[in-house]
C-alpha positions as CSV (number, residue, x, y, z in Angstrom):
1,M,122.5,71.5,58.1
2,S,123.5,74.5,56.1
3,G,125.9,77.2,57.2
4,E,123.2,79.9,57.1
5,L,121.8,81.3,60.3
6,E,118.1,81.1,60.9
7,A,116.4,84.5,60.6
8,P,115.1,85.8,64.0
9,R,111.5,85.0,64.7
10,G,111.3,87.3,67.7
11,L,110.1,90.9,67.6
12,Y,112.5,93.7,66.9
13,F,112.4,96.8,69.1
14,E,110.4,98.7,66.4
15,E,107.7,96.0,66.3
16,F,106.7,96.2,70.0
17,E,103.6,98.3,70.4
18,V,102.8,100.0,73.7
19,G,99.5,98.5,75.0
20,A,100.0,95.1,73.2
21,K,99.0,92.2,75.5
22,M,100.1,88.5,75.4
23,R,99.4,85.4,77.6
24,T,101.6,82.3,78.0
25,R,100.4,78.8,78.3
26,G,100.2,77.2,81.8
27,R,102.9,75.4,83.8
28,T,102.2,73.2,86.8
29,I,104.6,73.4,89.7
30,T,105.7,69.9,90.9
31,E,107.6,68.6,93.9
32,A,110.5,67.8,91.6
33,D,110.7,71.5,90.6
34,L,111.1,72.5,94.3
35,V,113.7,69.8,95.0
36,Q,115.7,70.6,91.8
37,F,115.6,74.4,92.4
38,A,116.7,73.9,96.0
39,A,119.6,71.8,94.8
40,L,120.5,74.2,92.0
41,T,120.5,77.3,94.3
42,G,121.3,75.9,97.7
43,D,118.1,77.4,99.1
44,F,117.0,74.5,101.3
45,N,114.7,76.6,103.5
46,P,112.3,74.1,105.1
47,M,109.3,76.1,103.9
48,H,110.2,74.7,100.4
49,T,111.7,71.3,101.3
50,D,110.3,69.9,104.5
51,A,106.6,68.8,104.4
52,E,106.5,67.9,108.1
53,Y,107.8,71.3,109.1
54,C,105.3,73.1,106.9
55,K,102.4,71.3,108.4
56,T,102.8,73.4,111.5
57,S,103.8,76.6,109.6
58,F,101.4,79.5,108.7
59,M,101.4,78.3,105.1
60,G,100.3,74.7,106.0
61,Q,102.3,73.2,103.2
62,R,105.4,73.6,101.1
63,V,105.6,76.7,98.9
64,A,107.5,77.2,95.7
65,H,110.5,79.5,95.9
66,G,109.5,82.9,94.7
67,M,112.5,83.0,92.4
68,L,111.5,79.6,91.0
69,T,108.1,81.0,90.0
70,L,109.7,84.1,88.5
71,S,112.2,82.0,86.6
72,Y,109.4,79.9,85.1
73,A,107.6,83.1,84.2
74,V,110.6,84.4,82.2
75,G,110.9,81.0,80.5
76,Q,107.2,81.0,79.6
77,A,107.6,84.5,78.2
78,Y,110.5,83.4,76.1
79,Q,108.4,80.4,74.8
80,L,106.0,83.0,73.2
81,G,108.7,83.5,70.6
82,I,108.7,87.3,70.9
83,L,112.3,87.3,72.3
84,E,113.7,84.6,70.0
85,R,117.1,85.9,68.8
86,T,116.1,89.5,69.2
87,V,116.6,90.1,72.9
88,L,120.1,91.6,73.5
89,G,120.0,91.9,77.3
90,F,118.1,91.8,80.5
91,R,118.1,95.4,81.8
92,G,116.0,95.4,85.0
93,L,113.4,93.7,87.1
94,E,111.0,94.8,89.8
95,M,108.6,92.3,91.3
96,K,106.1,92.0,94.1
97,F,105.4,88.6,95.6
98,S,101.8,88.5,96.8
99,V,100.3,85.0,97.0
100,P,102.2,81.7,97.7
101,V,102.5,79.1,94.9
102,Y,102.1,75.6,96.1
103,I,103.0,72.2,94.6
104,G,100.2,71.4,92.1
105,D,99.5,75.0,91.2
106,T,99.4,76.0,87.5
107,I,100.7,79.4,86.6
108,H,100.6,81.4,83.4
109,V,101.9,84.9,82.6
110,E,100.1,87.9,81.4
111,I,102.3,90.5,79.7
112,E,101.6,94.0,78.5
113,V,104.1,96.3,76.7
114,A,104.1,99.3,79.0
115,D,106.8,101.5,77.4
116,K,109.7,101.5,75.0
117,K,112.7,103.8,74.5
118,E,115.1,103.9,71.7
119,A,118.8,103.2,72.5
120,R,120.5,103.3,69.1
121,R,124.0,103.2,70.5
122,L,123.1,99.9,72.2
123,G,121.7,98.5,68.9
124,G,118.0,98.8,69.6
125,G,115.9,100.0,72.4
126,T,114.5,99.1,75.8
127,V,111.1,97.6,76.1
128,E,109.3,97.6,79.5
129,L,106.9,94.7,80.0
130,T,104.3,94.6,82.8
131,I,104.3,91.0,84.1
132,R,101.5,89.3,86.0
133,I,102.0,85.7,87.1
134,V,98.6,84.2,87.7
135,N,97.6,80.9,89.2
136,Q,94.8,78.5,88.2
137,E,92.3,80.4,90.5
138,G,93.0,83.7,88.7
139,K,94.9,85.1,91.6
140,V,97.9,87.2,90.8
141,V,100.8,85.6,92.7
142,Q,103.5,88.0,91.5
143,R,103.5,91.2,89.5
144,G,106.0,93.7,88.3
145,T,108.0,95.0,85.4
146,L,110.7,93.5,83.2
147,T,112.9,95.7,81.1
148,L,114.7,94.2,78.2
149,L,117.1,95.5,75.6
150,M,115.8,94.5,72.2
151,A,117.6,94.6,68.8
152,S,116.6,97.0,66.1
153,Q,115.5,95.7,62.7
154,P,118.4,95.3,60.3
155,E,118.7,98.0,57.7
156,Q,117.5,96.9,54.3
157,A,120.1,96.9,51.6
């Protein structure tokens, strides 16, 4: 391995175009996902972890933690490569949780660049992404906005 750093393959602030749309690949939610997320966060609410309890609840079965679904969506967005080594920081998040996600559901993320604002003193600018997390039936399970601080392109020598 050489001592050189790999060049970023993500988009720089200047390369984001308002109105641009992207879609991630799918991710199926498993029982193991719920168990591991509960263990990681300490959220052992029976609506996520107790199948017998859920049989008599209004959901009828266990549901994925809302934050688990959101966490996977952020990971799926990162896997697109647009943020690889060019994202400087997570600046804000606003989400609505609309439809439950169950074990066995497959989610993907639809992203649209909604706005961008230069922030030179921070080394780039903010990019606001509209996020829609969609299940296998085409239902939007969560929607909102994610604001990221993205690096500016390096100056050419």
